[in-house]
GUBA-327040 format. One line per field, with one value per residue: residue in one letter; x, z, y of N, C-alpha, C in turn; residue number from 0; chain. Coordinates in Angstrom, 2 decimals, decimal comma, padded with zeros to 5 digits, always signed. Last residue first. Example, Ala and Ser with C-alpha at 12.3 -4.5 7.8 and 13.67 -1.06 7.14 Angstrom:
residu = s  a
npx = +012,85  +013,19
npz = +007,08  +007,80
npy = -002,25  -005,69
capx = +013,67  +012,30
capz = +007,14  +007,80
capy = -001,06  -004,50
cpx = +012,90  +013,20
cpz = +007,87  +007,80
cpy = +000,03  -003,30
num = 1  0
chaine = A  A
REM end
This chain:
residu = n  s  w  a  q  w  a  l  r  v  a  i  a  i  v  v  c  i  f  v  p  r  i  f  r  g  g  f  k  i  a  s  h  a  g  i  w  a  g  l  m  l  c  l  g  m  a  i  g  l  g  f  n  v  h  g  l  m  i  f  a  v  l  s  f  g  n  s  i  f  n  m  s  r  a  v  g  c  t  l  l  l  n  i  r  y  l  a  m  t  s  v  m  w  f  a  g  a  g  p  g  a  i  g  d  y  f  g  l  t  l  g  q  v  r  q  q  w  f  l  k  k  d  p  l  p  l  d  l  k  d  d  p  q  m  r  s  f  l  s  y  v  a  a  l  l  i  v  v  p  l  i  k  e  l  a  e  k  s  l  l  d  v  a  i  t  g  l  i  a  g  i  a  t  y  l  l  s  r  r  w  f  v  p  n  f  l  k  k  r  y  y  a  l  s  a  t  f  s  g  f  t  s  a  l  k  n  t  g  l  a  v  h  p  p  l  g  a  t  l  l  a  p  v  t  l  l  g  g  g  g  a  i  a  d  i  f  g  a  t  f  a  v  a  c  l  i  a  l  l  s  p  d  a  a  l  v  d  f  m
npx = -005,18  -006,61  -005,59  -004,29  -005,96  -008,36  -007,51  -006,86  -009,43  -010,88  -009,47  -009,83  -012,61  -012,81  -011,45  -013,15  -015,50  -014,55  -013,81  -016,25  -017,72  -015,93  -015,72  -018,26  -018,60  -016,28  -015,82  -015,79  -013,24  -011,41  -011,90  -011,17  -008,49  -007,57  -008,23  -006,70  -004,14  -004,04  -004,08  -001,62  +000,20  -000,10  +001,10  +003,71  +004,25  +004,45  +006,89  +008,59  +008,61  +009,68  +012,29  +013,32  +012,83  +014,70  +016,59  +019,08  +019,40  +019,06  +016,33  +015,26  +015,94  +014,38  +011,82  +011,55  +011,36  +008,91  +006,98  +006,99  +006,17  +003,68  +002,29  +002,10  +000,33  -001,96  -002,62  -003,07  -005,20  -007,14  -007,60  -008,75  -011,09  -012,29  -011,22  -009,80  -008,93  -006,55  -006,83  -008,75  -007,75  -005,31  -006,10  -007,38  -005,26  -003,25  -004,58  -004,72  -002,01  -001,44  -002,32  +000,45  +003,81  +006,52  +007,99  +007,30  +004,86  +005,82  +007,38  +005,32  +003,81  +005,71  +006,55  +004,05  +003,07  +005,12  +005,07  +002,41  +002,28  +004,10  +002,71  +000,41  +001,59  +002,61  +000,73  -001,19  -004,63  -005,60  -006,83  -009,84  -011,73  -014,80  -016,11  -016,82  -017,29  -016,08  -017,96  -018,00  -017,94  -018,90  -017,04  -014,58  -014,85  -015,02  -012,47  -010,90  -011,66  -010,40  -007,74  -007,56  -008,14  -006,03  -003,63  -003,13  -001,92  +000,34  +001,75  +002,52  +004,22  +006,52  +009,52  +012,18  +014,30  +013,74  +012,92  +014,54  +014,79  +012,16  +012,00  +013,87  +012,62  +010,20  +011,03  +012,06  +009,72  +008,15  +009,58  +009,19  +006,38  +005,74  +006,99  +005,50  +002,90  +003,14  +004,49  +002,73  -000,56  -003,01  -004,83  -004,40  -004,33  -001,71  -001,89  -003,41  -001,60  +000,59  -000,46  -000,84  +001,83  +003,07  +001,70  +002,52  +005,33  +005,43  +004,48  +006,67  +008,50  +007,11  +007,02  +009,69  +009,88  +008,08  +009,24  +011,66  +010,78  +009,52  +010,21  +007,61  +005,42  +002,90  +002,15  +003,54  +002,10  -000,42  +000,10  +000,79  -001,56  -003,62  -002,61  -001,74  -003,94  -004,64  -006,43  -008,52  -007,70  -005,44  -006,03  -007,78  -006,04  -003,97  -005,32  -005,96  -003,32  -002,40  -004,05  -003,07  -000,45  -000,94  -002,08  +000,10  +001,86  +000,40  +000,48  +003,20  +005,24  +008,59  +010,98  +010,96  +010,87  +012,02  +012,69  +015,92
npz = +005,36  +007,50  +010,05  +010,76  +009,91  +011,16  +013,82  +014,05  +013,66  +015,77  +017,98  +017,60  +017,89  +020,59  +021,69  +020,93  +022,31  +024,96  +025,12  +024,72  +026,95  +029,10  +029,01  +029,71  +032,23  +033,60  +032,48  +031,39  +032,05  +031,43  +028,68  +027,79  +028,45  +026,67  +024,13  +024,05  +024,27  +022,04  +019,92  +020,49  +020,26  +017,58  +016,44  +017,32  +016,06  +013,39  +013,58  +014,72  +012,69  +010,51  +011,56  +012,37  +012,02  +013,45  +013,91  +015,17  +017,60  +019,17  +018,70  +019,96  +022,63  +023,01  +022,68  +025,00  +026,78  +025,84  +025,92  +028,66  +029,70  +028,44  +029,41  +032,07  +031,73  +030,70  +032,82  +035,04  +034,04  +033,58  +036,27  +037,25  +035,65  +036,39  +039,71  +040,64  +041,01  +040,41  +038,34  +036,53  +035,84  +034,74  +032,51  +030,97  +030,60  +029,33  +026,99  +025,83  +025,38  +023,45  +020,82  +019,50  +020,43  +019,96  +021,89  +023,98  +024,80  +026,05  +028,08  +029,53  +030,27  +031,99  +033,85  +034,99  +036,07  +037,90  +039,63  +040,53  +041,87  +043,90  +045,35  +046,11  +047,88  +049,90  +049,79  +050,05  +049,23  +046,21  +046,33  +045,84  +044,56  +043,54  +041,65  +039,67  +040,88  +039,14  +037,24  +036,75  +033,44  +030,88  +029,25  +030,00  +029,03  +026,29  +025,83  +026,42  +024,37  +022,32  +023,00  +022,57  +019,83  +018,68  +019,55  +018,13  +015,80  +016,67  +017,92  +015,71  +014,41  +015,29  +016,63  +017,66  +017,11  +016,85  +019,45  +021,66  +022,19  +022,98  +025,35  +027,01  +027,24  +028,47  +030,94  +032,19  +032,32  +033,96  +036,30  +037,04  +037,19  +039,18  +041,32  +041,57  +042,23  +044,38  +043,08  +041,13  +040,83  +038,98  +039,28  +039,65  +037,46  +036,70  +035,69  +033,37  +031,91  +031,66  +030,00  +027,62  +027,00  +026,75  +024,61  +022,50  +022,41  +021,95  +019,39  +017,85  +018,54  +017,71  +014,96  +014,38  +014,91  +012,99  +010,63  +010,75  +010,42  +007,75  +005,85  +004,67  +003,05  +003,90  +004,98  +007,40  +008,55  +008,82  +010,57  +012,87  +013,49  +014,28  +016,29  +018,12  +019,75  +021,91  +024,58  +025,50  +025,70  +024,26  +021,84  +020,58  +020,20  +018,69  +016,35  +015,36  +014,88  +013,00  +010,83  +010,29  +009,55  +007,23  +005,66  +005,39  +003,95  +001,58  +000,76  +000,24  -000,38  +000,95  +001,60  +004,32  +004,96  +003,20  +003,81  +002,81
npy = +009,07  +010,02  +009,82  +012,20  +014,30  +013,63  +013,81  +016,50  +017,65  +016,51  +017,56  +020,33  +020,46  +019,76  +021,96  +024,08  +023,43  +023,58  +026,32  +027,60  +026,66  +027,74  +030,56  +031,54  +030,57  +031,45  +034,91  +037,45  +038,53  +036,53  +036,23  +038,78  +038,80  +036,79  +037,91  +040,27  +039,13  +037,46  +039,31  +040,61  +038,46  +037,75  +039,95  +039,49  +037,03  +037,63  +039,05  +037,11  +035,15  +036,51  +037,00  +034,47  +031,28  +028,67  +026,56  +026,17  +025,05  +027,27  +027,67  +025,41  +026,01  +028,30  +027,20  +025,72  +027,84  +029,05  +027,01  +026,41  +028,96  +029,32  +027,12  +027,87  +030,03  +028,80  +027,03  +028,76  +030,34  +028,38  +027,66  +029,95  +029,79  +027,36  +026,20  +022,98  +020,28  +019,03  +017,15  +018,18  +020,70  +019,84  +018,37  +020,40  +022,28  +020,81  +020,10  +022,64  +023,12  +021,17  +020,89  +019,09  +019,22  +019,64  +018,56  +020,24  +019,27  +016,93  +018,03  +019,31  +017,12  +015,78  +017,73  +018,53  +016,10  +015,49  +017,76  +017,84  +015,37  +015,83  +017,80  +016,39  +014,56  +016,19  +019,31  +022,28  +022,35  +024,12  +027,51  +029,33  +030,81  +030,98  +032,42  +030,62  +027,20  +024,27  +021,94  +018,53  +017,14  +016,98  +018,29  +017,27  +014,64  +015,20  +016,26  +014,05  +012,38  +013,79  +013,36  +010,58  +010,44  +011,93  +010,41  +008,08  +008,91  +010,23  +008,14  +006,61  +008,57  +009,76  +008,73  +010,86  +012,46  +015,09  +015,74  +015,83  +018,51  +018,99  +017,47  +018,74  +021,26  +020,52  +019,43  +021,73  +023,31  +021,71  +021,80  +024,55  +024,79  +022,94  +024,18  +026,56  +027,21  +028,96  +031,06  +032,04  +031,90  +033,46  +035,40  +038,12  +039,65  +039,27  +036,66  +037,01  +038,63  +036,92  +034,97  +036,47  +037,21  +034,68  +033,60  +035,35  +034,98  +032,23  +031,95  +032,81  +030,75  +028,47  +028,93  +028,56  +025,80  +024,76  +025,67  +024,36  +021,75  +021,90  +024,92  +027,10  +027,70  +028,21  +025,81  +026,02  +028,11  +026,89  +024,75  +026,48  +028,00  +026,20  +024,72  +026,59  +027,07  +025,48  +027,21  +028,79  +031,51  +031,93  +030,70  +032,48  +034,70  +033,55  +032,82  +035,36  +036,30  +034,41  +034,95  +037,50  +036,84  +035,38  +037,41  +039,14  +037,52  +037,36  +040,00  +040,40  +037,64  +038,01  +039,03  +038,97  +036,29  +033,67  +030,26  +029,08
capx = -004,44  -007,16  -006,29  -003,65  -004,55  -008,30  -008,02  -005,81  -008,29  -011,28  -009,59  -008,48  -012,00  -013,42  -010,93  -011,75  -015,50  -015,07  -012,84  -015,14  -018,13  -016,24  -014,56  -017,70  -019,69  -016,42  -015,73  -017,03  -014,46  -011,46  -012,10  -012,55  -009,38  -007,42  -008,78  -008,17  -004,58  -003,98  -005,16  -002,89  +000,09  -000,51  -000,34  +003,03  +004,19  +003,29  +005,70  +008,29  +008,17  +008,30  +011,45  +013,05  +012,81  +013,77  +015,31  +018,99  +019,42  +020,38  +017,30  +015,09  +016,51  +015,84  +012,33  +011,62  +012,53  +010,16  +007,30  +007,39  +007,43  +004,75  +002,55  +002,93  +001,66  -001,26  -002,33  -002,04  -003,96  -006,59  -007,08  -007,46  -010,22  -011,77  -012,17  -009,90  -010,31  -006,55  -005,90  -008,92  -009,09  -005,32  -005,39  -008,12  -006,53  -002,98  -004,21  -005,96  -002,76  -000,81  -003,30  -000,75  +002,55  +005,52  +008,02  +008,61  +004,88  +004,88  +007,99  +006,42  +003,23  +005,03  +007,53  +004,93  +002,30  +004,81  +006,29  +002,96  +001,39  +004,43  +004,04  +000,29  +000,87  +003,53  +001,20  +000,05  -003,62  -005,55  -005,94  -008,96  -010,35  -014,04  -015,68  -015,76  -017,76  -016,09  -017,06  -018,57  -017,37  -019,72  -018,46  -014,87  -014,64  -016,15  -013,66  -010,74  -012,02  -011,86  -008,26  -007,28  -009,00  -007,43  -003,98  -003,74  -003,15  -000,63  +001,23  +001,59  +003,08  +005,26  +008,53  +010,95  +014,59  +014,26  +011,95  +014,15  +015,99  +012,68  +011,13  +014,08  +013,96  +010,20  +010,35  +012,92  +010,91  +007,70  +009,56  +010,52  +007,16  +005,21  +007,46  +006,91  +003,10  +002,42  +005,12  +003,95  +000,39  -001,90  -005,37  -004,21  -005,64  -002,09  -001,10  -003,95  -002,95  +000,74  -000,07  -001,97  +000,78  +003,53  +001,54  +001,13  +004,75  +005,98  +003,63  +005,42  +008,83  +007,45  +005,77  +009,11  +010,66  +007,88  +007,87  +011,67  +011,43  +008,80  +010,49  +008,71  +006,64  +003,67  +001,56  +003,91  +003,53  -000,26  -000,27  +001,76  -000,34  -003,82  -003,30  -000,75  -003,62  -004,86  -005,30  -008,68  -008,91  -005,52  -005,06  -008,25  -007,31  -003,69  -004,73  -007,03  -004,23  -001,75  -004,13  -004,47  -000,66  -000,27  -002,87  -001,12  +002,24  +000,67  -000,82  +002,57  +004,09  +007,30  +010,70  +011,10  +009,67  +012,43  +011,66  +014,90
capz = +004,37  +006,15  +009,51  +011,05  +009,53  +009,70  +013,29  +014,20  +012,80  +014,38  +017,80  +017,60  +016,62  +019,57  +021,89  +020,46  +020,84  +024,44  +025,34  +023,79  +025,58  +028,93  +028,74  +028,40  +031,27  +033,19  +033,37  +031,27  +032,21  +032,80  +029,60  +027,57  +029,15  +028,12  +024,57  +023,95  +025,23  +023,38  +020,07  +020,49  +021,51  +018,63  +016,23  +017,71  +017,51  +013,83  +012,98  +015,46  +014,05  +010,46  +011,02  +013,35  +011,14  +013,70  +013,26  +013,94  +016,47  +019,17  +018,26  +018,52  +021,98  +023,18  +021,72  +023,73  +026,86  +025,97  +024,65  +027,70  +030,11  +028,25  +027,98  +031,73  +032,29  +029,89  +031,47  +035,07  +034,50  +032,45  +035,32  +037,78  +035,57  +035,04  +038,72  +040,73  +041,29  +041,51  +039,44  +037,10  +036,44  +035,92  +033,59  +031,41  +031,23  +030,61  +027,95  +026,19  +026,29  +024,77  +021,89  +019,29  +020,62  +019,13  +020,61  +023,37  +024,10  +024,93  +027,07  +028,99  +029,30  +030,88  +033,03  +034,33  +035,08  +036,80  +038,94  +039,80  +040,74  +042,87  +044,81  +045,19  +046,70  +049,06  +050,46  +049,61  +050,29  +047,08  +045,79  +046,75  +044,11  +044,40  +042,85  +039,39  +040,58  +040,34  +037,29  +037,53  +034,77  +031,94  +029,05  +030,26  +030,46  +026,98  +025,59  +027,23  +025,74  +022,33  +023,05  +023,90  +020,80  +018,51  +020,08  +019,46  +015,69  +015,88  +018,71  +016,70  +013,73  +015,72  +015,60  +017,96  +017,40  +015,67  +018,36  +021,18  +021,79  +021,78  +024,22  +026,62  +026,67  +027,17  +029,95  +031,92  +031,59  +032,61  +035,57  +036,87  +036,30  +037,83  +040,88  +041,21  +041,07  +044,58  +044,21  +040,72  +041,93  +038,92  +038,91  +040,78  +038,08  +037,23  +036,89  +034,47  +032,22  +032,42  +031,37  +028,32  +027,17  +027,75  +025,92  +022,90  +022,56  +023,20  +020,49  +017,84  +018,77  +019,13  +015,72  +014,19  +015,68  +014,42  +010,95  +010,84  +011,68  +008,98  +006,17  +005,60  +002,44  +003,39  +003,70  +006,45  +008,27  +008,02  +009,18  +012,27  +013,03  +013,20  +015,24  +017,21  +018,70  +020,57  +024,01  +025,53  +026,36  +025,57  +022,73  +020,98  +020,90  +019,99  +017,20  +015,72  +015,78  +014,31  +011,47  +010,67  +010,74  +008,36  +006,01  +006,03  +005,29  +002,34  +001,07  +001,37  -000,88  +000,81  +000,18  +003,68  +005,18  +003,59  +003,53  +003,85
capy = +008,27  +010,25  +008,67  +010,92  +014,30  +013,72  +012,53  +015,49  +018,01  +016,26  +016,12  +019,77  +020,84  +018,90  +020,61  +024,04  +023,53  +022,31  +025,26  +027,84  +026,29  +026,32  +029,72  +031,86  +030,37  +030,06  +033,76  +036,67  +039,32  +037,05  +035,10  +038,29  +039,73  +036,64  +036,64  +040,35  +040,15  +036,87  +038,34  +041,36  +039,23  +036,81  +039,74  +040,74  +037,12  +036,87  +039,67  +038,35  +034,81  +036,05  +038,06  +035,52  +032,44  +029,77  +026,28  +026,95  +024,13  +026,64  +028,68  +025,57  +024,82  +028,37  +028,16  +025,01  +026,96  +029,79  +027,68  +025,38  +028,34  +030,30  +027,23  +026,72  +030,26  +029,81  +026,53  +027,73  +030,96  +029,15  +026,68  +029,54  +030,96  +027,53  +026,70  +024,44  +020,70  +020,00  +016,90  +016,85  +020,58  +020,70  +017,69  +019,21  +022,65  +021,47  +019,06  +021,95  +023,99  +021,09  +020,88  +019,90  +018,53  +020,34  +017,85  +020,38  +020,55  +016,85  +017,19  +020,08  +018,05  +015,10  +017,03  +019,49  +016,84  +014,56  +017,34  +018,96  +015,64  +014,85  +018,10  +017,52  +014,09  +015,43  +018,11  +021,63  +022,39  +022,93  +026,51  +028,60  +030,97  +030,09  +033,15  +031,58  +028,56  +025,10  +023,09  +019,61  +017,34  +016,40  +018,53  +018,68  +014,90  +014,56  +017,08  +015,26  +012,00  +013,70  +014,72  +011,14  +009,74  +012,35  +011,73  +007,97  +008,12  +010,97  +009,25  +006,05  +007,94  +010,36  +008,46  +010,11  +011,06  +014,43  +015,82  +014,51  +017,79  +019,64  +017,18  +017,35  +021,15  +021,19  +018,59  +020,57  +023,79  +022,01  +020,54  +023,98  +025,65  +022,76  +022,86  +026,63  +026,35  +027,71  +030,37  +031,33  +032,10  +032,52  +034,10  +037,20  +039,51  +040,59  +036,93  +036,20  +039,11  +038,17  +034,60  +035,87  +038,22  +035,65  +032,97  +035,24  +036,31  +032,76  +031,51  +033,58  +032,15  +028,62  +028,94  +029,89  +026,76  +024,50  +026,05  +025,82  +022,12  +021,53  +023,52  +026,84  +027,20  +029,35  +026,19  +024,97  +028,28  +028,11  +024,48  +025,55  +028,65  +027,16  +023,99  +026,01  +028,02  +024,95  +026,49  +027,35  +031,02  +032,57  +030,08  +031,16  +034,85  +034,14  +031,78  +034,42  +037,02  +034,52  +033,63  +037,34  +037,67  +034,74  +036,23  +039,62  +037,94  +036,14  +039,41  +041,09  +038,38  +037,34  +038,87  +040,28  +037,09  +035,01  +031,25  +029,29
cpx = -004,55  -006,45  -006,74  -004,26  -003,92  -006,86  -007,95  -006,24  -007,19  -010,12  -009,94  -008,53  -010,59  -012,82  -011,52  -011,20  -014,09  -015,08  -013,31  -014,13  -017,04  -016,72  -014,96  -016,58  -019,26  -017,51  -015,98  -017,00  -015,71  -012,78  -012,25  -012,86  -010,85  -008,36  -008,72  -008,80  -006,11  -004,47  -005,21  -004,07  -001,24  -000,69  -000,90  +001,52  +003,48  +003,13  +004,43  +007,04  +007,81  +007,77  +009,98  +012,10  +012,37  +013,94  +014,28  +017,69  +019,30  +020,51  +018,69  +016,09  +016,40  +016,52  +013,85  +012,19  +012,68  +011,39  +008,66  +007,74  +007,90  +006,10  +003,68  +003,24  +002,60  +000,15  -001,54  -001,63  -002,81  -005,27  -006,46  -006,79  -008,82  -010,84  -011,48  -010,77  -010,41  -007,93  -006,15  -008,07  -009,25  -006,67  -005,38  -007,43  -007,27  -004,28  -003,90  -005,68  -004,05  -001,55  -002,71  -001,71  +001,36  +004,16  +006,90  +008,74  +006,22  +004,87  +007,11  +007,13  +004,28  +004,54  +006,87  +005,91  +003,21  +004,05  +005,98  +004,20  +001,94  +003,52  +004,42  +001,64  +000,77  +002,85  +002,08  +000,38  -002,36  -004,45  -005,91  -008,10  -009,35  -012,59  -014,93  -015,24  -016,59  -016,54  -017,19  -017,56  -018,01  -019,16  -019,28  -016,37  -015,03  -016,05  -014,87  -011,96  -011,89  -012,36  -009,79  -007,90  -008,82  -008,37  -005,44  -004,30  -003,89  -001,95  +000,13  +000,94  +002,05  +004,02  +007,17  +010,11  +013,34  +014,43  +012,43  +013,28  +015,63  +013,93  +011,65  +013,24  +014,22  +011,55  +010,39  +012,32  +011,82  +008,86  +008,99  +010,48  +008,52  +006,02  +006,96  +007,45  +004,58  +002,75  +004,46  +004,65  +001,67  -000,89  -004,26  -004,86  -005,62  -003,46  -001,52  -003,20  -003,56  -000,62  +000,08  -001,63  -000,39  +002,45  +002,04  +000,95  +003,33  +005,47  +004,12  +004,55  +007,56  +007,79  +006,04  +007,80  +010,12  +008,63  +007,60  +010,27  +011,50  +009,47  +009,89  +008,96  +007,80  +005,01  +002,34  +003,39  +004,02  +001,19  -000,12  +001,36  +000,63  -002,50  -003,65  -001,37  -002,63  -004,52  -005,62  -007,47  -008,86  -006,70  -005,14  -007,33  -007,78  -004,94  -004,44  -006,52  -005,34  -002,65  -003,53  -004,69  -002,10  -000,48  -002,27  -001,99  +001,01  +001,03  -000,66  +001,22  +003,41  +006,25  +009,33  +010,79  +009,75  +011,20  +012,07  +013,93
cpz = +004,64  +005,08  +008,07  +010,28  +009,69  +009,22  +011,77  +013,63  +012,86  +013,43  +016,35  +017,31  +016,50  +018,20  +020,86  +020,57  +020,28  +022,91  +024,73  +023,89  +024,54  +027,52  +028,36  +028,04  +029,85  +032,18  +032,74  +032,03  +032,27  +033,05  +031,03  +028,53  +028,94  +028,88  +026,08  +024,49  +025,24  +024,43  +021,46  +020,67  +021,59  +019,96  +017,25  +017,53  +018,00  +015,35  +013,44  +014,91  +014,85  +011,85  +011,02  +012,81  +011,98  +012,62  +013,47  +013,18  +015,12  +018,02  +018,17  +017,95  +020,47  +022,47  +021,79  +022,64  +025,59  +025,98  +024,72  +026,35  +029,08  +028,60  +027,70  +030,24  +031,98  +030,41  +030,65  +033,66  +034,53  +032,83  +034,11  +036,84  +036,10  +034,91  +037,39  +039,60  +041,52  +041,86  +040,65  +038,36  +037,15  +036,62  +034,87  +032,60  +031,78  +031,33  +029,32  +027,19  +026,75  +025,79  +023,28  +020,47  +020,41  +019,23  +019,70  +022,06  +023,40  +024,12  +025,82  +027,88  +028,74  +029,83  +031,79  +033,39  +034,29  +035,70  +037,71  +039,01  +039,89  +041,65  +043,70  +044,56  +045,66  +047,78  +049,48  +050,46  +049,83  +048,13  +046,71  +045,98  +045,02  +043,90  +043,85  +040,64  +040,45  +039,98  +038,62  +037,67  +035,45  +033,35  +030,26  +030,16  +030,81  +028,48  +026,32  +027,06  +026,68  +023,71  +023,07  +024,03  +022,19  +019,52  +019,87  +019,92  +017,03  +015,75  +017,97  +017,52  +014,73  +015,19  +016,08  +016,71  +017,52  +015,86  +017,10  +019,93  +021,14  +021,27  +022,92  +025,39  +026,18  +026,48  +028,57  +030,84  +031,23  +031,75  +034,17  +036,00  +036,00  +036,82  +039,46  +040,73  +040,67  +043,46  +044,42  +041,86  +041,60  +040,00  +038,67  +040,54  +039,25  +037,89  +037,52  +035,78  +033,39  +032,82  +032,23  +029,77  +027,97  +028,04  +027,03  +024,29  +023,12  +023,46  +021,83  +019,04  +018,84  +019,46  +017,21  +014,95  +015,58  +015,27  +012,45  +011,17  +011,86  +010,28  +007,53  +005,74  +003,37  +002,82  +003,06  +005,05  +007,27  +007,63  +008,28  +010,84  +012,35  +012,62  +014,07  +016,09  +017,69  +019,44  +022,58  +025,07  +026,57  +026,38  +024,14  +022,04  +021,45  +020,83  +018,60  +016,67  +016,28  +015,31  +012,87  +011,36  +011,23  +009,65  +007,23  +006,49  +006,07  +003,78  +001,88  +001,76  +000,30  +000,20  -000,08  +002,20  +004,47  +003,72  +004,07  +003,43
cpy = +006,78  +009,42  +008,81  +009,76  +012,92  +013,62  +012,53  +014,14  +016,96  +016,53  +015,78  +018,27  +020,28  +019,19  +019,64  +022,63  +023,42  +022,31  +023,95  +026,71  +026,52  +025,97  +028,30  +030,88  +030,70  +029,81  +032,41  +035,35  +038,44  +037,78  +035,58  +037,15  +039,37  +037,55  +036,47  +039,06  +040,24  +037,86  +037,75  +040,41  +039,96  +037,52  +038,75  +040,62  +038,36  +036,97  +038,95  +039,01  +036,04  +035,74  +037,68  +036,60  +033,63  +030,85  +027,40  +026,80  +024,85  +025,65  +028,06  +026,59  +024,93  +027,20  +028,27  +025,92  +026,12  +028,90  +028,36  +025,99  +027,31  +029,69  +028,21  +026,68  +029,10  +030,05  +027,54  +027,32  +029,98  +029,79  +027,36  +028,53  +030,63  +028,73  +027,02  +024,95  +022,21  +020,57  +017,79  +016,65  +019,25  +020,66  +018,52  +018,54  +021,43  +021,80  +019,66  +020,84  +023,35  +021,94  +020,80  +019,79  +019,44  +019,68  +018,37  +019,66  +020,77  +018,14  +017,12  +019,33  +019,00  +016,09  +016,41  +018,81  +017,79  +015,29  +016,49  +018,56  +016,78  +015,01  +017,12  +017,84  +015,20  +014,95  +017,33  +020,41  +021,67  +023,06  +025,30  +027,59  +030,27  +030,05  +032,27  +032,28  +029,54  +026,52  +023,83  +020,75  +018,55  +016,62  +018,09  +018,99  +016,33  +014,80  +016,52  +016,17  +013,20  +013,29  +014,72  +012,53  +010,34  +011,72  +012,12  +009,32  +008,03  +010,22  +010,00  +007,15  +007,39  +009,62  +008,93  +009,89  +010,21  +012,92  +015,12  +014,54  +016,45  +018,94  +017,77  +016,98  +019,72  +021,09  +019,20  +019,69  +022,62  +022,47  +020,70  +022,73  +025,03  +023,57  +022,57  +025,27  +026,25  +026,71  +029,00  +030,60  +031,34  +032,88  +033,08  +035,84  +038,52  +040,56  +038,26  +036,46  +038,34  +038,72  +035,85  +035,55  +037,67  +036,68  +033,88  +034,67  +036,22  +034,17  +032,04  +033,24  +032,99  +030,07  +029,09  +030,02  +028,16  +025,52  +025,86  +026,33  +023,64  +021,98  +023,16  +025,35  +026,96  +028,94  +027,34  +025,31  +027,23  +028,33  +025,70  +025,17  +027,69  +027,65  +024,89  +025,20  +027,48  +025,90  +026,07  +026,56  +029,51  +032,06  +030,64  +030,56  +033,50  +034,28  +032,31  +033,35  +036,10  +035,24  +033,69  +035,99  +037,58  +035,52  +035,53  +038,45  +038,43  +036,49  +038,13  +040,50  +039,07  +038,26  +038,26  +040,21  +038,43  +035,89  +032,62  +030,39
num = 259  258  257  256  255  254  253  252  251  250  249  248  247  246  245  244  243  242  241  240  239  238  237  236  235  234  233  232  231  230  229  228  227  226  225  224  223  222  221  220  219  218  217  216  215  214  213  212  211  210  209  208  207  206  205  204  203  202  201  200  199  198  197  196  195  194  193  192  191  190  189  188  187  186  185  184  183  182  181  180  179  178  177  176  175  174  173  172  171  170  169  168  167  166  165  164  163  162  161  160  159  158  157  156  155  154  153  152  151  150  149  148  147  146  145  144  143  142  141  140  139  138  137  136  135  134  133  132  131  130  129  128  127  126  125  124  123  122  121  120  119  118  117  116  115  114  113  112  111  110  109  108  107  106  105  104  103  102  101  100  99  98  97  96  95  94  93  92  91  90  89  88  87  86  85  84  83  82  81  80  79  78  77  76  75  74  73  72  71  70  69  68  67  66  65  64  63  62  61  60  59  58  57  56  55  54  53  52  51  50  49  48  47  46  45  44  43  42  41  40  39  38  37  36  35  34  33  32  31  30  29  28  27  26  25  24  23  22  21  20  19  18  17  16  15  14  13  12  11  10  9  8  7  6  5  4  3  2  1  0
chaine = A  A  A  A  A  A  A  A  A  A  A  A  A  A  A  A  A  A  A  A  A  A  A  A  A  A  A  A  A  A  A  A  A  A  A  A  A  A  A  A  A  A  A  A  A  A  A  A  A  A  A  A  A  A  A  A  A  A  A  A  A  A  A  A  A  A  A  A  A  A  A  A  A  A  A  A  A  A  A  A  A  A  A  A  A  A  A  A  A  A  A  A  A  A  A  A  A  A  A  A  A  A  A  A  A  A  A  A  A  A  A  A  A  A  A  A  A  A  A  A  A  A  A  A  A  A  A  A  A  A  A  A  A  A  A  A  A  A  A  A  A  A  A  A  A  A  A  A  A  A  A  A  A  A  A  A  A  A  A  A  A  A  A  A  A  A  A  A  A  A  A  A  A  A  A  A  A  A  A  A  A  A  A  A  A  A  A  A  A  A  A  A  A  A  A  A  A  A  A  A  A  A  A  A  A  A  A  A  A  A  A  A  A  A  A  A  A  A  A  A  A  A  A  A  A  A  A  A  A  A  A  A  A  A  A  A  A  A  A  A  A  A  A  A  A  A  A  A  A  A  A  A  A  A  A  A  A  A  A  A
REM end
């Protein structure tokens, strides 16, 4: 297994720089794993260890970002408790199933789905930043939270790229809340799915702790700056960053899936 203590210091510095950038982007729009996972694979980690190590590092960043949104009262854990629970269940199931699923069809479909998400975000009507009302709770909303949490938690558990972006698009579409509240939901659900998926990866022995912690600290710093930038500048800052990131994710996945 790749030993971070024996690694070239310059390689470790590059991985930490990538982690910082990923943390910044992920705190605003999601998609940080599209930077960190290829970097870990390039560094020589086996695929499953790269995924598990990325979950460890990502947990640091998603915790930092979700805490920032919570402290600014942009995430209400009581209101979203069903989403939190079913996201955790989905993440565990997805991680357990990662060795059993064929990803070929999924990898070819994902770029199209993500590109449609970018188009939706580009033309959809955004709620103003000062509108912080949550939808009224009813049975329909409760089922939306359960299905969304289970589906996206499962997707993130199988190391799904762009899970944060999917959380943002689906949350805007289902609940009609503004981008700041949407960021709070997406980052908090990412933390839950990363954390529970990480537990499963640890039990399977697929985590390099030294490298994961080193990158995680850099992710924390990037996430802190990214989350506070989003909170300070609001939807006018988040929306173009989000659309650019989603398009970049779609292009990256399309090249990866269709280039051969």
